[in-house]
C-alpha positions in Angstrom: 100.2 -6.2 -24.8 103.5 -5.7 -26.5 104.0 -3.1 -29.2 104.4 -4.0 -32.8 108.0 -2.9 -32.5 108.7 -6.1 -30.5 107.1 -8.4 -33.1 108.5 -10.4 -35.9 107.0 -11.3 -39.2 106.7 -15.0 -39.8 108.3 -15.8 -43.2 106.0 -18.8 -44.0 102.8 -16.9 -43.2 103.9 -13.7 -44.9 104.9 -15.7 -48.0 101.5 -17.5 -48.0 99.6 -14.2 -47.9 101.9 -12.5 -50.4 101.2 -15.3 -52.8 97.5 -14.8 -52.5 97.8 -11.0 -52.9 99.8 -11.7 -56.2 97.0 -14.1 -57.3 94.4 -11.3 -56.9 92.5 -13.0 -54.1 92.8 -9.9 -51.9 94.8 -6.6 -52.2 95.9 -6.5 -48.6 96.4 -8.5 -45.4 97.3 -7.9 -41.8 97.9 -10.7 -39.3 98.5 -10.8 -35.6 99.3 -14.0 -33.7 99.3 -13.7 -29.9 99.9 -15.8 -26.9 99.2 -14.9 -23.3 98.2 -11.4 -24.4 101.5 -10.7 -26.2 101.9 -10.3 -29.9 104.4 -12.9 -31.1 104.1 -12.5 -34.9 102.6 -9.7 -37.0 102.8 -8.3 -40.5 101.0 -6.0 -43.0 101.2 -6.8 -46.7 99.9 -5.3 -49.9 97.8 -2.2 -50.5 94.9 -1.2 -48.3 93.4 0.6 -51.3 94.3 0.2 -55.0 91.5 2.3 -56.3 91.3 5.3 -56.9 95.0 5.2 -55.8 97.4 2.9 -54.0 98.0 3.1 -50.3 100.6 0.9 -48.7 99.2 -1.3 -46.0 100.2 -0.9 -42.4 99.8 -2.9 -39.2 97.4 -0.2 -37.8 95.2 -0.2 -40.9 91.5 -0.3 -39.9 89.3 -3.0 -41.5 85.6 -3.4 -41.9 85.3 -6.5 -39.6 81.9 -7.4 -41.0 80.4 -10.4 -39.1 83.1 -10.3 -36.5 80.7 -7.7 -35.1 78.4 -10.7 -34.1 80.7 -12.1 -31.3 82.9 -9.1 -30.6 80.1 -6.7 -29.9 76.7 -8.4 -29.8 77.9 -11.6 -28.2 80.0 -9.8 -25.6 77.1 -7.4 -24.7 74.8 -10.4 -24.3 77.4 -12.2 -22.1 77.6 -9.1 -19.9 73.8 -9.0 -19.5 73.9 -12.7 -18.6 76.8 -12.0 -16.2 74.8 -9.3 -14.5 71.7 -11.4 -14.2 69.7 -9.2 -16.6 69.3 -11.7 -19.3 69.0 -15.5 -19.4 69.8 -17.7 -22.4 66.4 -19.4 -22.2 64.4 -16.2 -22.1 61.9 -15.8 -24.9 62.9 -13.2 -27.4 59.3 -12.0 -27.6 59.6 -10.9 -23.9 62.0 -8.1 -25.2 60.8 -7.8 -28.8 57.0 -7.9 -28.9 57.2 -8.2 -32.7 58.2 -11.9 -32.1 55.0 -12.6 -30.1 53.6 -14.6 -33.0 52.4 -18.2 -32.9 55.5 -19.6 -34.7 58.1 -17.3 -32.9 56.9 -16.7 -29.4 59.0 -19.6 -28.0 62.3 -18.7 -29.8 64.9 -18.1 -27.1 67.9 -15.9 -26.8 70.1 -19.0 -26.9 68.7 -20.0 -30.3 69.4 -16.6 -31.8 73.0 -16.7 -30.4 73.6 -20.2 -31.8 71.9 -19.6 -35.2 69.3 -22.3 -34.4 66.1 -20.1 -34.3 64.7 -21.1 -37.6 65.2 -17.7 -39.3 66.4 -17.5 -42.9 70.1 -16.7 -43.4 69.6 -13.4 -45.1 67.0 -11.1 -46.5 67.3 -7.5 -47.7 65.6 -5.6 -44.9 65.9 -2.3 -46.8 63.5 -3.8 -49.3 61.2 -5.7 -46.8 60.9 -2.6 -44.5 60.5 -0.3 -47.5 63.4 2.0 -46.4 62.0 2.5 -42.9 64.6 1.2 -40.4 62.1 1.3 -37.5 60.1 -1.4 -39.3 63.1 -3.8 -39.5 62.2 -5.9 -36.4 58.7 -6.4 -37.7 60.1 -7.4 -41.1 62.2 -10.1 -39.5 59.4 -11.3 -37.3 57.0 -11.6 -40.2 59.3 -14.0 -42.2 58.4 -17.6 -42.3 60.6 -19.9 -40.3 62.6 -22.3 -42.3 62.8 -25.1 -39.7 61.6 -25.7 -36.1 63.7 -23.7 -33.6 66.4 -25.8 -32.0 66.5 -28.5 -34.5 69.1 -27.2 -37.0 71.9 -24.7 -37.2 71.6 -22.3 -40.2 73.9 -19.2 -40.0 71.6 -16.2 -39.9 72.4 -12.5 -40.1 68.8 -11.8 -39.2 69.1 -13.5 -35.8 71.9 -11.2 -34.8 70.2 -8.1 -36.2 67.3 -9.1 -33.9 69.7 -9.5 -30.9 71.1 -6.0 -31.5 67.6 -4.7 -31.4 66.8 -6.8 -28.3 69.8 -5.3 -26.5 68.8 -1.7 -27.4 65.2 -2.3 -26.3 66.1 -3.9 -22.9 68.7 -1.2 -22.0 67.1 1.8 -23.6 70.4 2.6 -25.3 71.5 2.5 -28.9 73.8 -0.4 -29.7 76.7 1.8 -30.7 76.4 3.7 -27.4 76.4 0.5 -25.4 79.4 -0.8 -27.2 81.3 2.4 -26.6 80.5 2.7 -22.9 80.8 -1.0 -22.0 83.6 -2.2 -24.4 85.6 0.3 -26.3 86.1 3.0 -23.6 87.0 0.5 -20.7 89.5 -1.1 -23.0 90.8 2.3 -24.2 90.5 1.3 -27.8 91.4 4.1 -30.2 90.9 2.4 -33.5 87.5 0.6 -33.0 84.2 2.1 -33.9 81.0 2.1 -35.9 80.7 4.7 -38.6 84.3 5.9 -38.8 84.8 9.6 -39.3 85.5 10.6 -42.9 88.9 12.0 -41.9 90.1 8.5 -41.1 89.3 7.1 -44.6 92.9 6.8 -45.9 93.8 4.7 -42.8 91.0 2.2 -43.6 91.1 -0.7 -46.0 88.8 -0.1 -49.0 85.9 -2.4 -49.9 83.7 -3.0 -53.0 82.8 -0.5 -55.6 79.1 -0.5 -55.8 76.8 -3.2 -54.3 77.0 -5.8 -57.1 77.1 -8.7 -54.7 74.0 -7.6 -52.8 72.1 -6.6 -56.0 72.6 -10.2 -57.2 71.5 -11.6 -53.8 68.3 -9.5 -54.0 67.5 -11.0 -57.4 68.4 -14.5 -56.4 66.1 -14.5 -53.3 63.3 -13.0 -55.3 63.2 -10.0 -53.0 63.2 -7.5 -55.9 65.5 -5.0 -57.4 67.8 -3.0 -55.1 67.2 0.4 -56.6 69.1 2.4 -53.9 72.3 0.4 -54.0 75.4 2.4 -53.5 77.4 2.7 -56.7 80.3 4.5 -55.2 83.5 3.0 -53.7 82.7 1.7 -50.2 85.6 3.0 -48.3 85.2 3.8 -44.6 81.5 3.0 -44.7 80.1 -0.4 -43.8 80.0 -2.8 -46.7 76.9 -4.8 -45.5 73.7 -3.3 -47.0 71.4 -4.2 -44.0 73.9 -2.6 -41.6 74.1 0.5 -43.8 70.3 0.7 -43.9 70.2 0.5 -40.1 72.5 3.5 -39.8 75.9 1.7 -40.0 75.3 0.0 -36.6 73.7 -3.4 -36.3 74.0 -6.6 -34.3 75.5 -8.5 -37.2 77.9 -6.1 -38.9 79.2 -2.5 -38.8 82.3 -2.8 -36.6 85.6 -1.3 -37.8 88.9 -2.0 -36.0 92.6 -2.5 -36.5 94.2 -5.9 -35.8 95.7 -4.7 -32.6 92.4 -3.5 -31.3 90.7 -6.8 -32.5 93.3 -8.6 -30.3 92.3 -6.5 -27.2 88.6 -7.4 -27.9 89.5 -11.1 -28.3 91.3 -11.1 -24.9 88.0 -10.4 -23.3 86.7 -13.8 -24.2 89.5 -15.6 -22.2 88.9 -16.2 -18.6 92.4 -15.3 -17.5 92.5 -11.9 -19.3 88.9 -10.6 -19.5 88.3 -7.2 -17.9 84.6 -7.2 -19.0 83.0 -10.4 -17.8 83.6 -13.0 -15.0 85.8 -16.0 -15.7 82.9 -18.4 -15.2 81.0 -16.6 -17.9 83.8 -17.1 -20.4 83.1 -20.9 -20.3 80.0 -20.2 -22.5 82.3 -19.3 -25.5 84.0 -22.7 -25.6 80.9 -24.8 -24.8 79.0 -26.6 -27.6 75.4 -25.5 -27.2 74.2 -27.3 -30.4 75.4 -30.9 -30.0 74.5 -33.2 -32.9 73.5 -30.4 -35.2 75.2 -29.1 -38.5 77.7 -26.9 -36.6 79.1 -26.9 -33.1 78.0 -23.4 -31.8 78.8 -21.7 -28.6 77.6 -18.3 -27.4 78.0 -16.2 -30.6 81.0 -18.2 -31.9 81.6 -21.3 -34.0 83.7 -24.1 -32.4 86.7 -25.6 -34.1 85.1 -29.1 -33.8 82.6 -28.0 -36.6 83.4 -30.0 -39.7 85.2 -27.8 -42.3 85.4 -24.8 -40.0 88.1 -22.3 -40.9 90.0 -23.2 -37.7 91.9 -25.8 -39.7 93.1 -29.1 -38.2 95.6 -27.8 -35.7 93.5 -25.9 -33.3 91.9 -27.8 -30.3 88.2 -28.6 -30.7 87.1 -26.1 -28.1 88.8 -23.2 -29.9 86.2 -20.7 -31.1 86.2 -18.3 -34.0 84.3 -16.4 -36.7 84.7 -15.1 -40.2 83.7 -11.8 -41.8 82.4 -11.5 -45.4 84.9 -8.7 -46.2 87.7 -11.2 -45.7 88.4 -11.2 -42.0 88.7 -14.0 -39.4 89.5 -14.4 -35.8 90.2 -17.6 -33.8 90.8 -18.1 -30.1 92.4 -21.1 -28.5 91.4 -20.9 -24.8 93.5 -23.8 -23.7 96.7 -22.1 -24.7 95.5 -18.4 -24.5 96.3 -17.9 -28.2 94.6 -15.6 -30.6 94.9 -15.8 -34.4 93.7 -12.7 -36.4 93.8 -12.4 -40.2 92.3 -9.3 -41.8 92.0 -8.9 -45.6 89.8 -6.8 -47.9 88.9 -9.4 -50.5 85.9 -7.4 -51.7 88.0 -4.5 -53.0 89.1 -4.0 -56.6 87.8 -7.4 -57.8 85.1 -8.5 -60.1 82.5 -11.0 -58.8 82.8 -13.7 -57.6 84.9 -12.8 -54.6 87.7 -15.3 -53.8 86.8 -18.0 -51.3 89.6 -17.7 -48.8 88.6 -20.4 -46.4 91.6 -22.6 -47.4 93.9 -19.6 -46.7 92.3 -19.1 -43.3 92.9 -22.7 -42.4 96.5 -22.7 -43.7 97.2 -19.5 -41.8 96.0 -21.0 -38.5 98.1 -24.1 -39.1 101.2 -22.2 -39.9 100.6 -20.0 -36.8 100.3 -23.0 -34.5 103.5 -24.5 -36.0 105.3 -21.2 -35.6 104.3 -20.8 -31.9 105.5 -24.4 -31.2 108.9 -23.5 -32.7 109.0 -20.3 -30.7 108.3 -22.0 -27.3 
């Protein structure tokens, strides 16, 4: 991959993001647009932290990628197990997680967890349900009532990917962070990608929310109770997501920190022509619609651009696949043209609730990026 010294800012994209920074939607943004593994456009704008003091943003600022953890780590590790013949998509989850051996859940498959079609609720505060005992989290998920018959709907669920992280750890006998390090981060020589960043790295990381106001509200809205142990401090260099924090900063749904350049290296592993981690034939699963006719077009761990109102926008081909992160991140991959579109922001920092809905910004970013690449070619 080319160095950022070879890259150019794109004036239209940089202006769009600067406008939203000025409007207070997010304090910082980094973008990387790549084709055939080469960075074509990149820029860093705003301040990665504005409280307790300002830090100018840089291209190598590390962001809490939030739910990008789902495809970049959990999805990739599942794909590797499938590639090696150790896991099949239609295996019962209960085969690996005995907690799921219950009348309503024993037939849930790995595929259904990976495509958000297992019937599980979208979110619940495991730290309350498991009474601050992480080892009880799998049982807490398995004891929840299903919201629909598995395979009949797509309802985005953090809980499904938390379960997948636990499934991977059980079947391999290795903690998820260790698997990710040995199988993904080290082979790709990533220097700015990790779970639980060291404290010394804090000033190079984009800051997040002060306190857990959002999750405290969610706990009350779902009737789960009062989140007594919510973190009141500035979340800076520690995972924003409460369930991931409860599980030690490492989970199947959240916890990954990375710079945009490292996120690009991870994204390249989902493209048949550039993956060093899985076979080209396995990469087809990332662009294949496994939920035809349902609410969203879902492939293995990713959402497809053919999904109505996805953040891909109107200019990415239908088999492009991508994901958003709650902290303000997004990543889309166009396999037909070997293009990657990465936009990282920290919309949860230095802002009162509600956080800005930046889906329109994500779509506009992708459309401007496609137009810029066409002009460049």
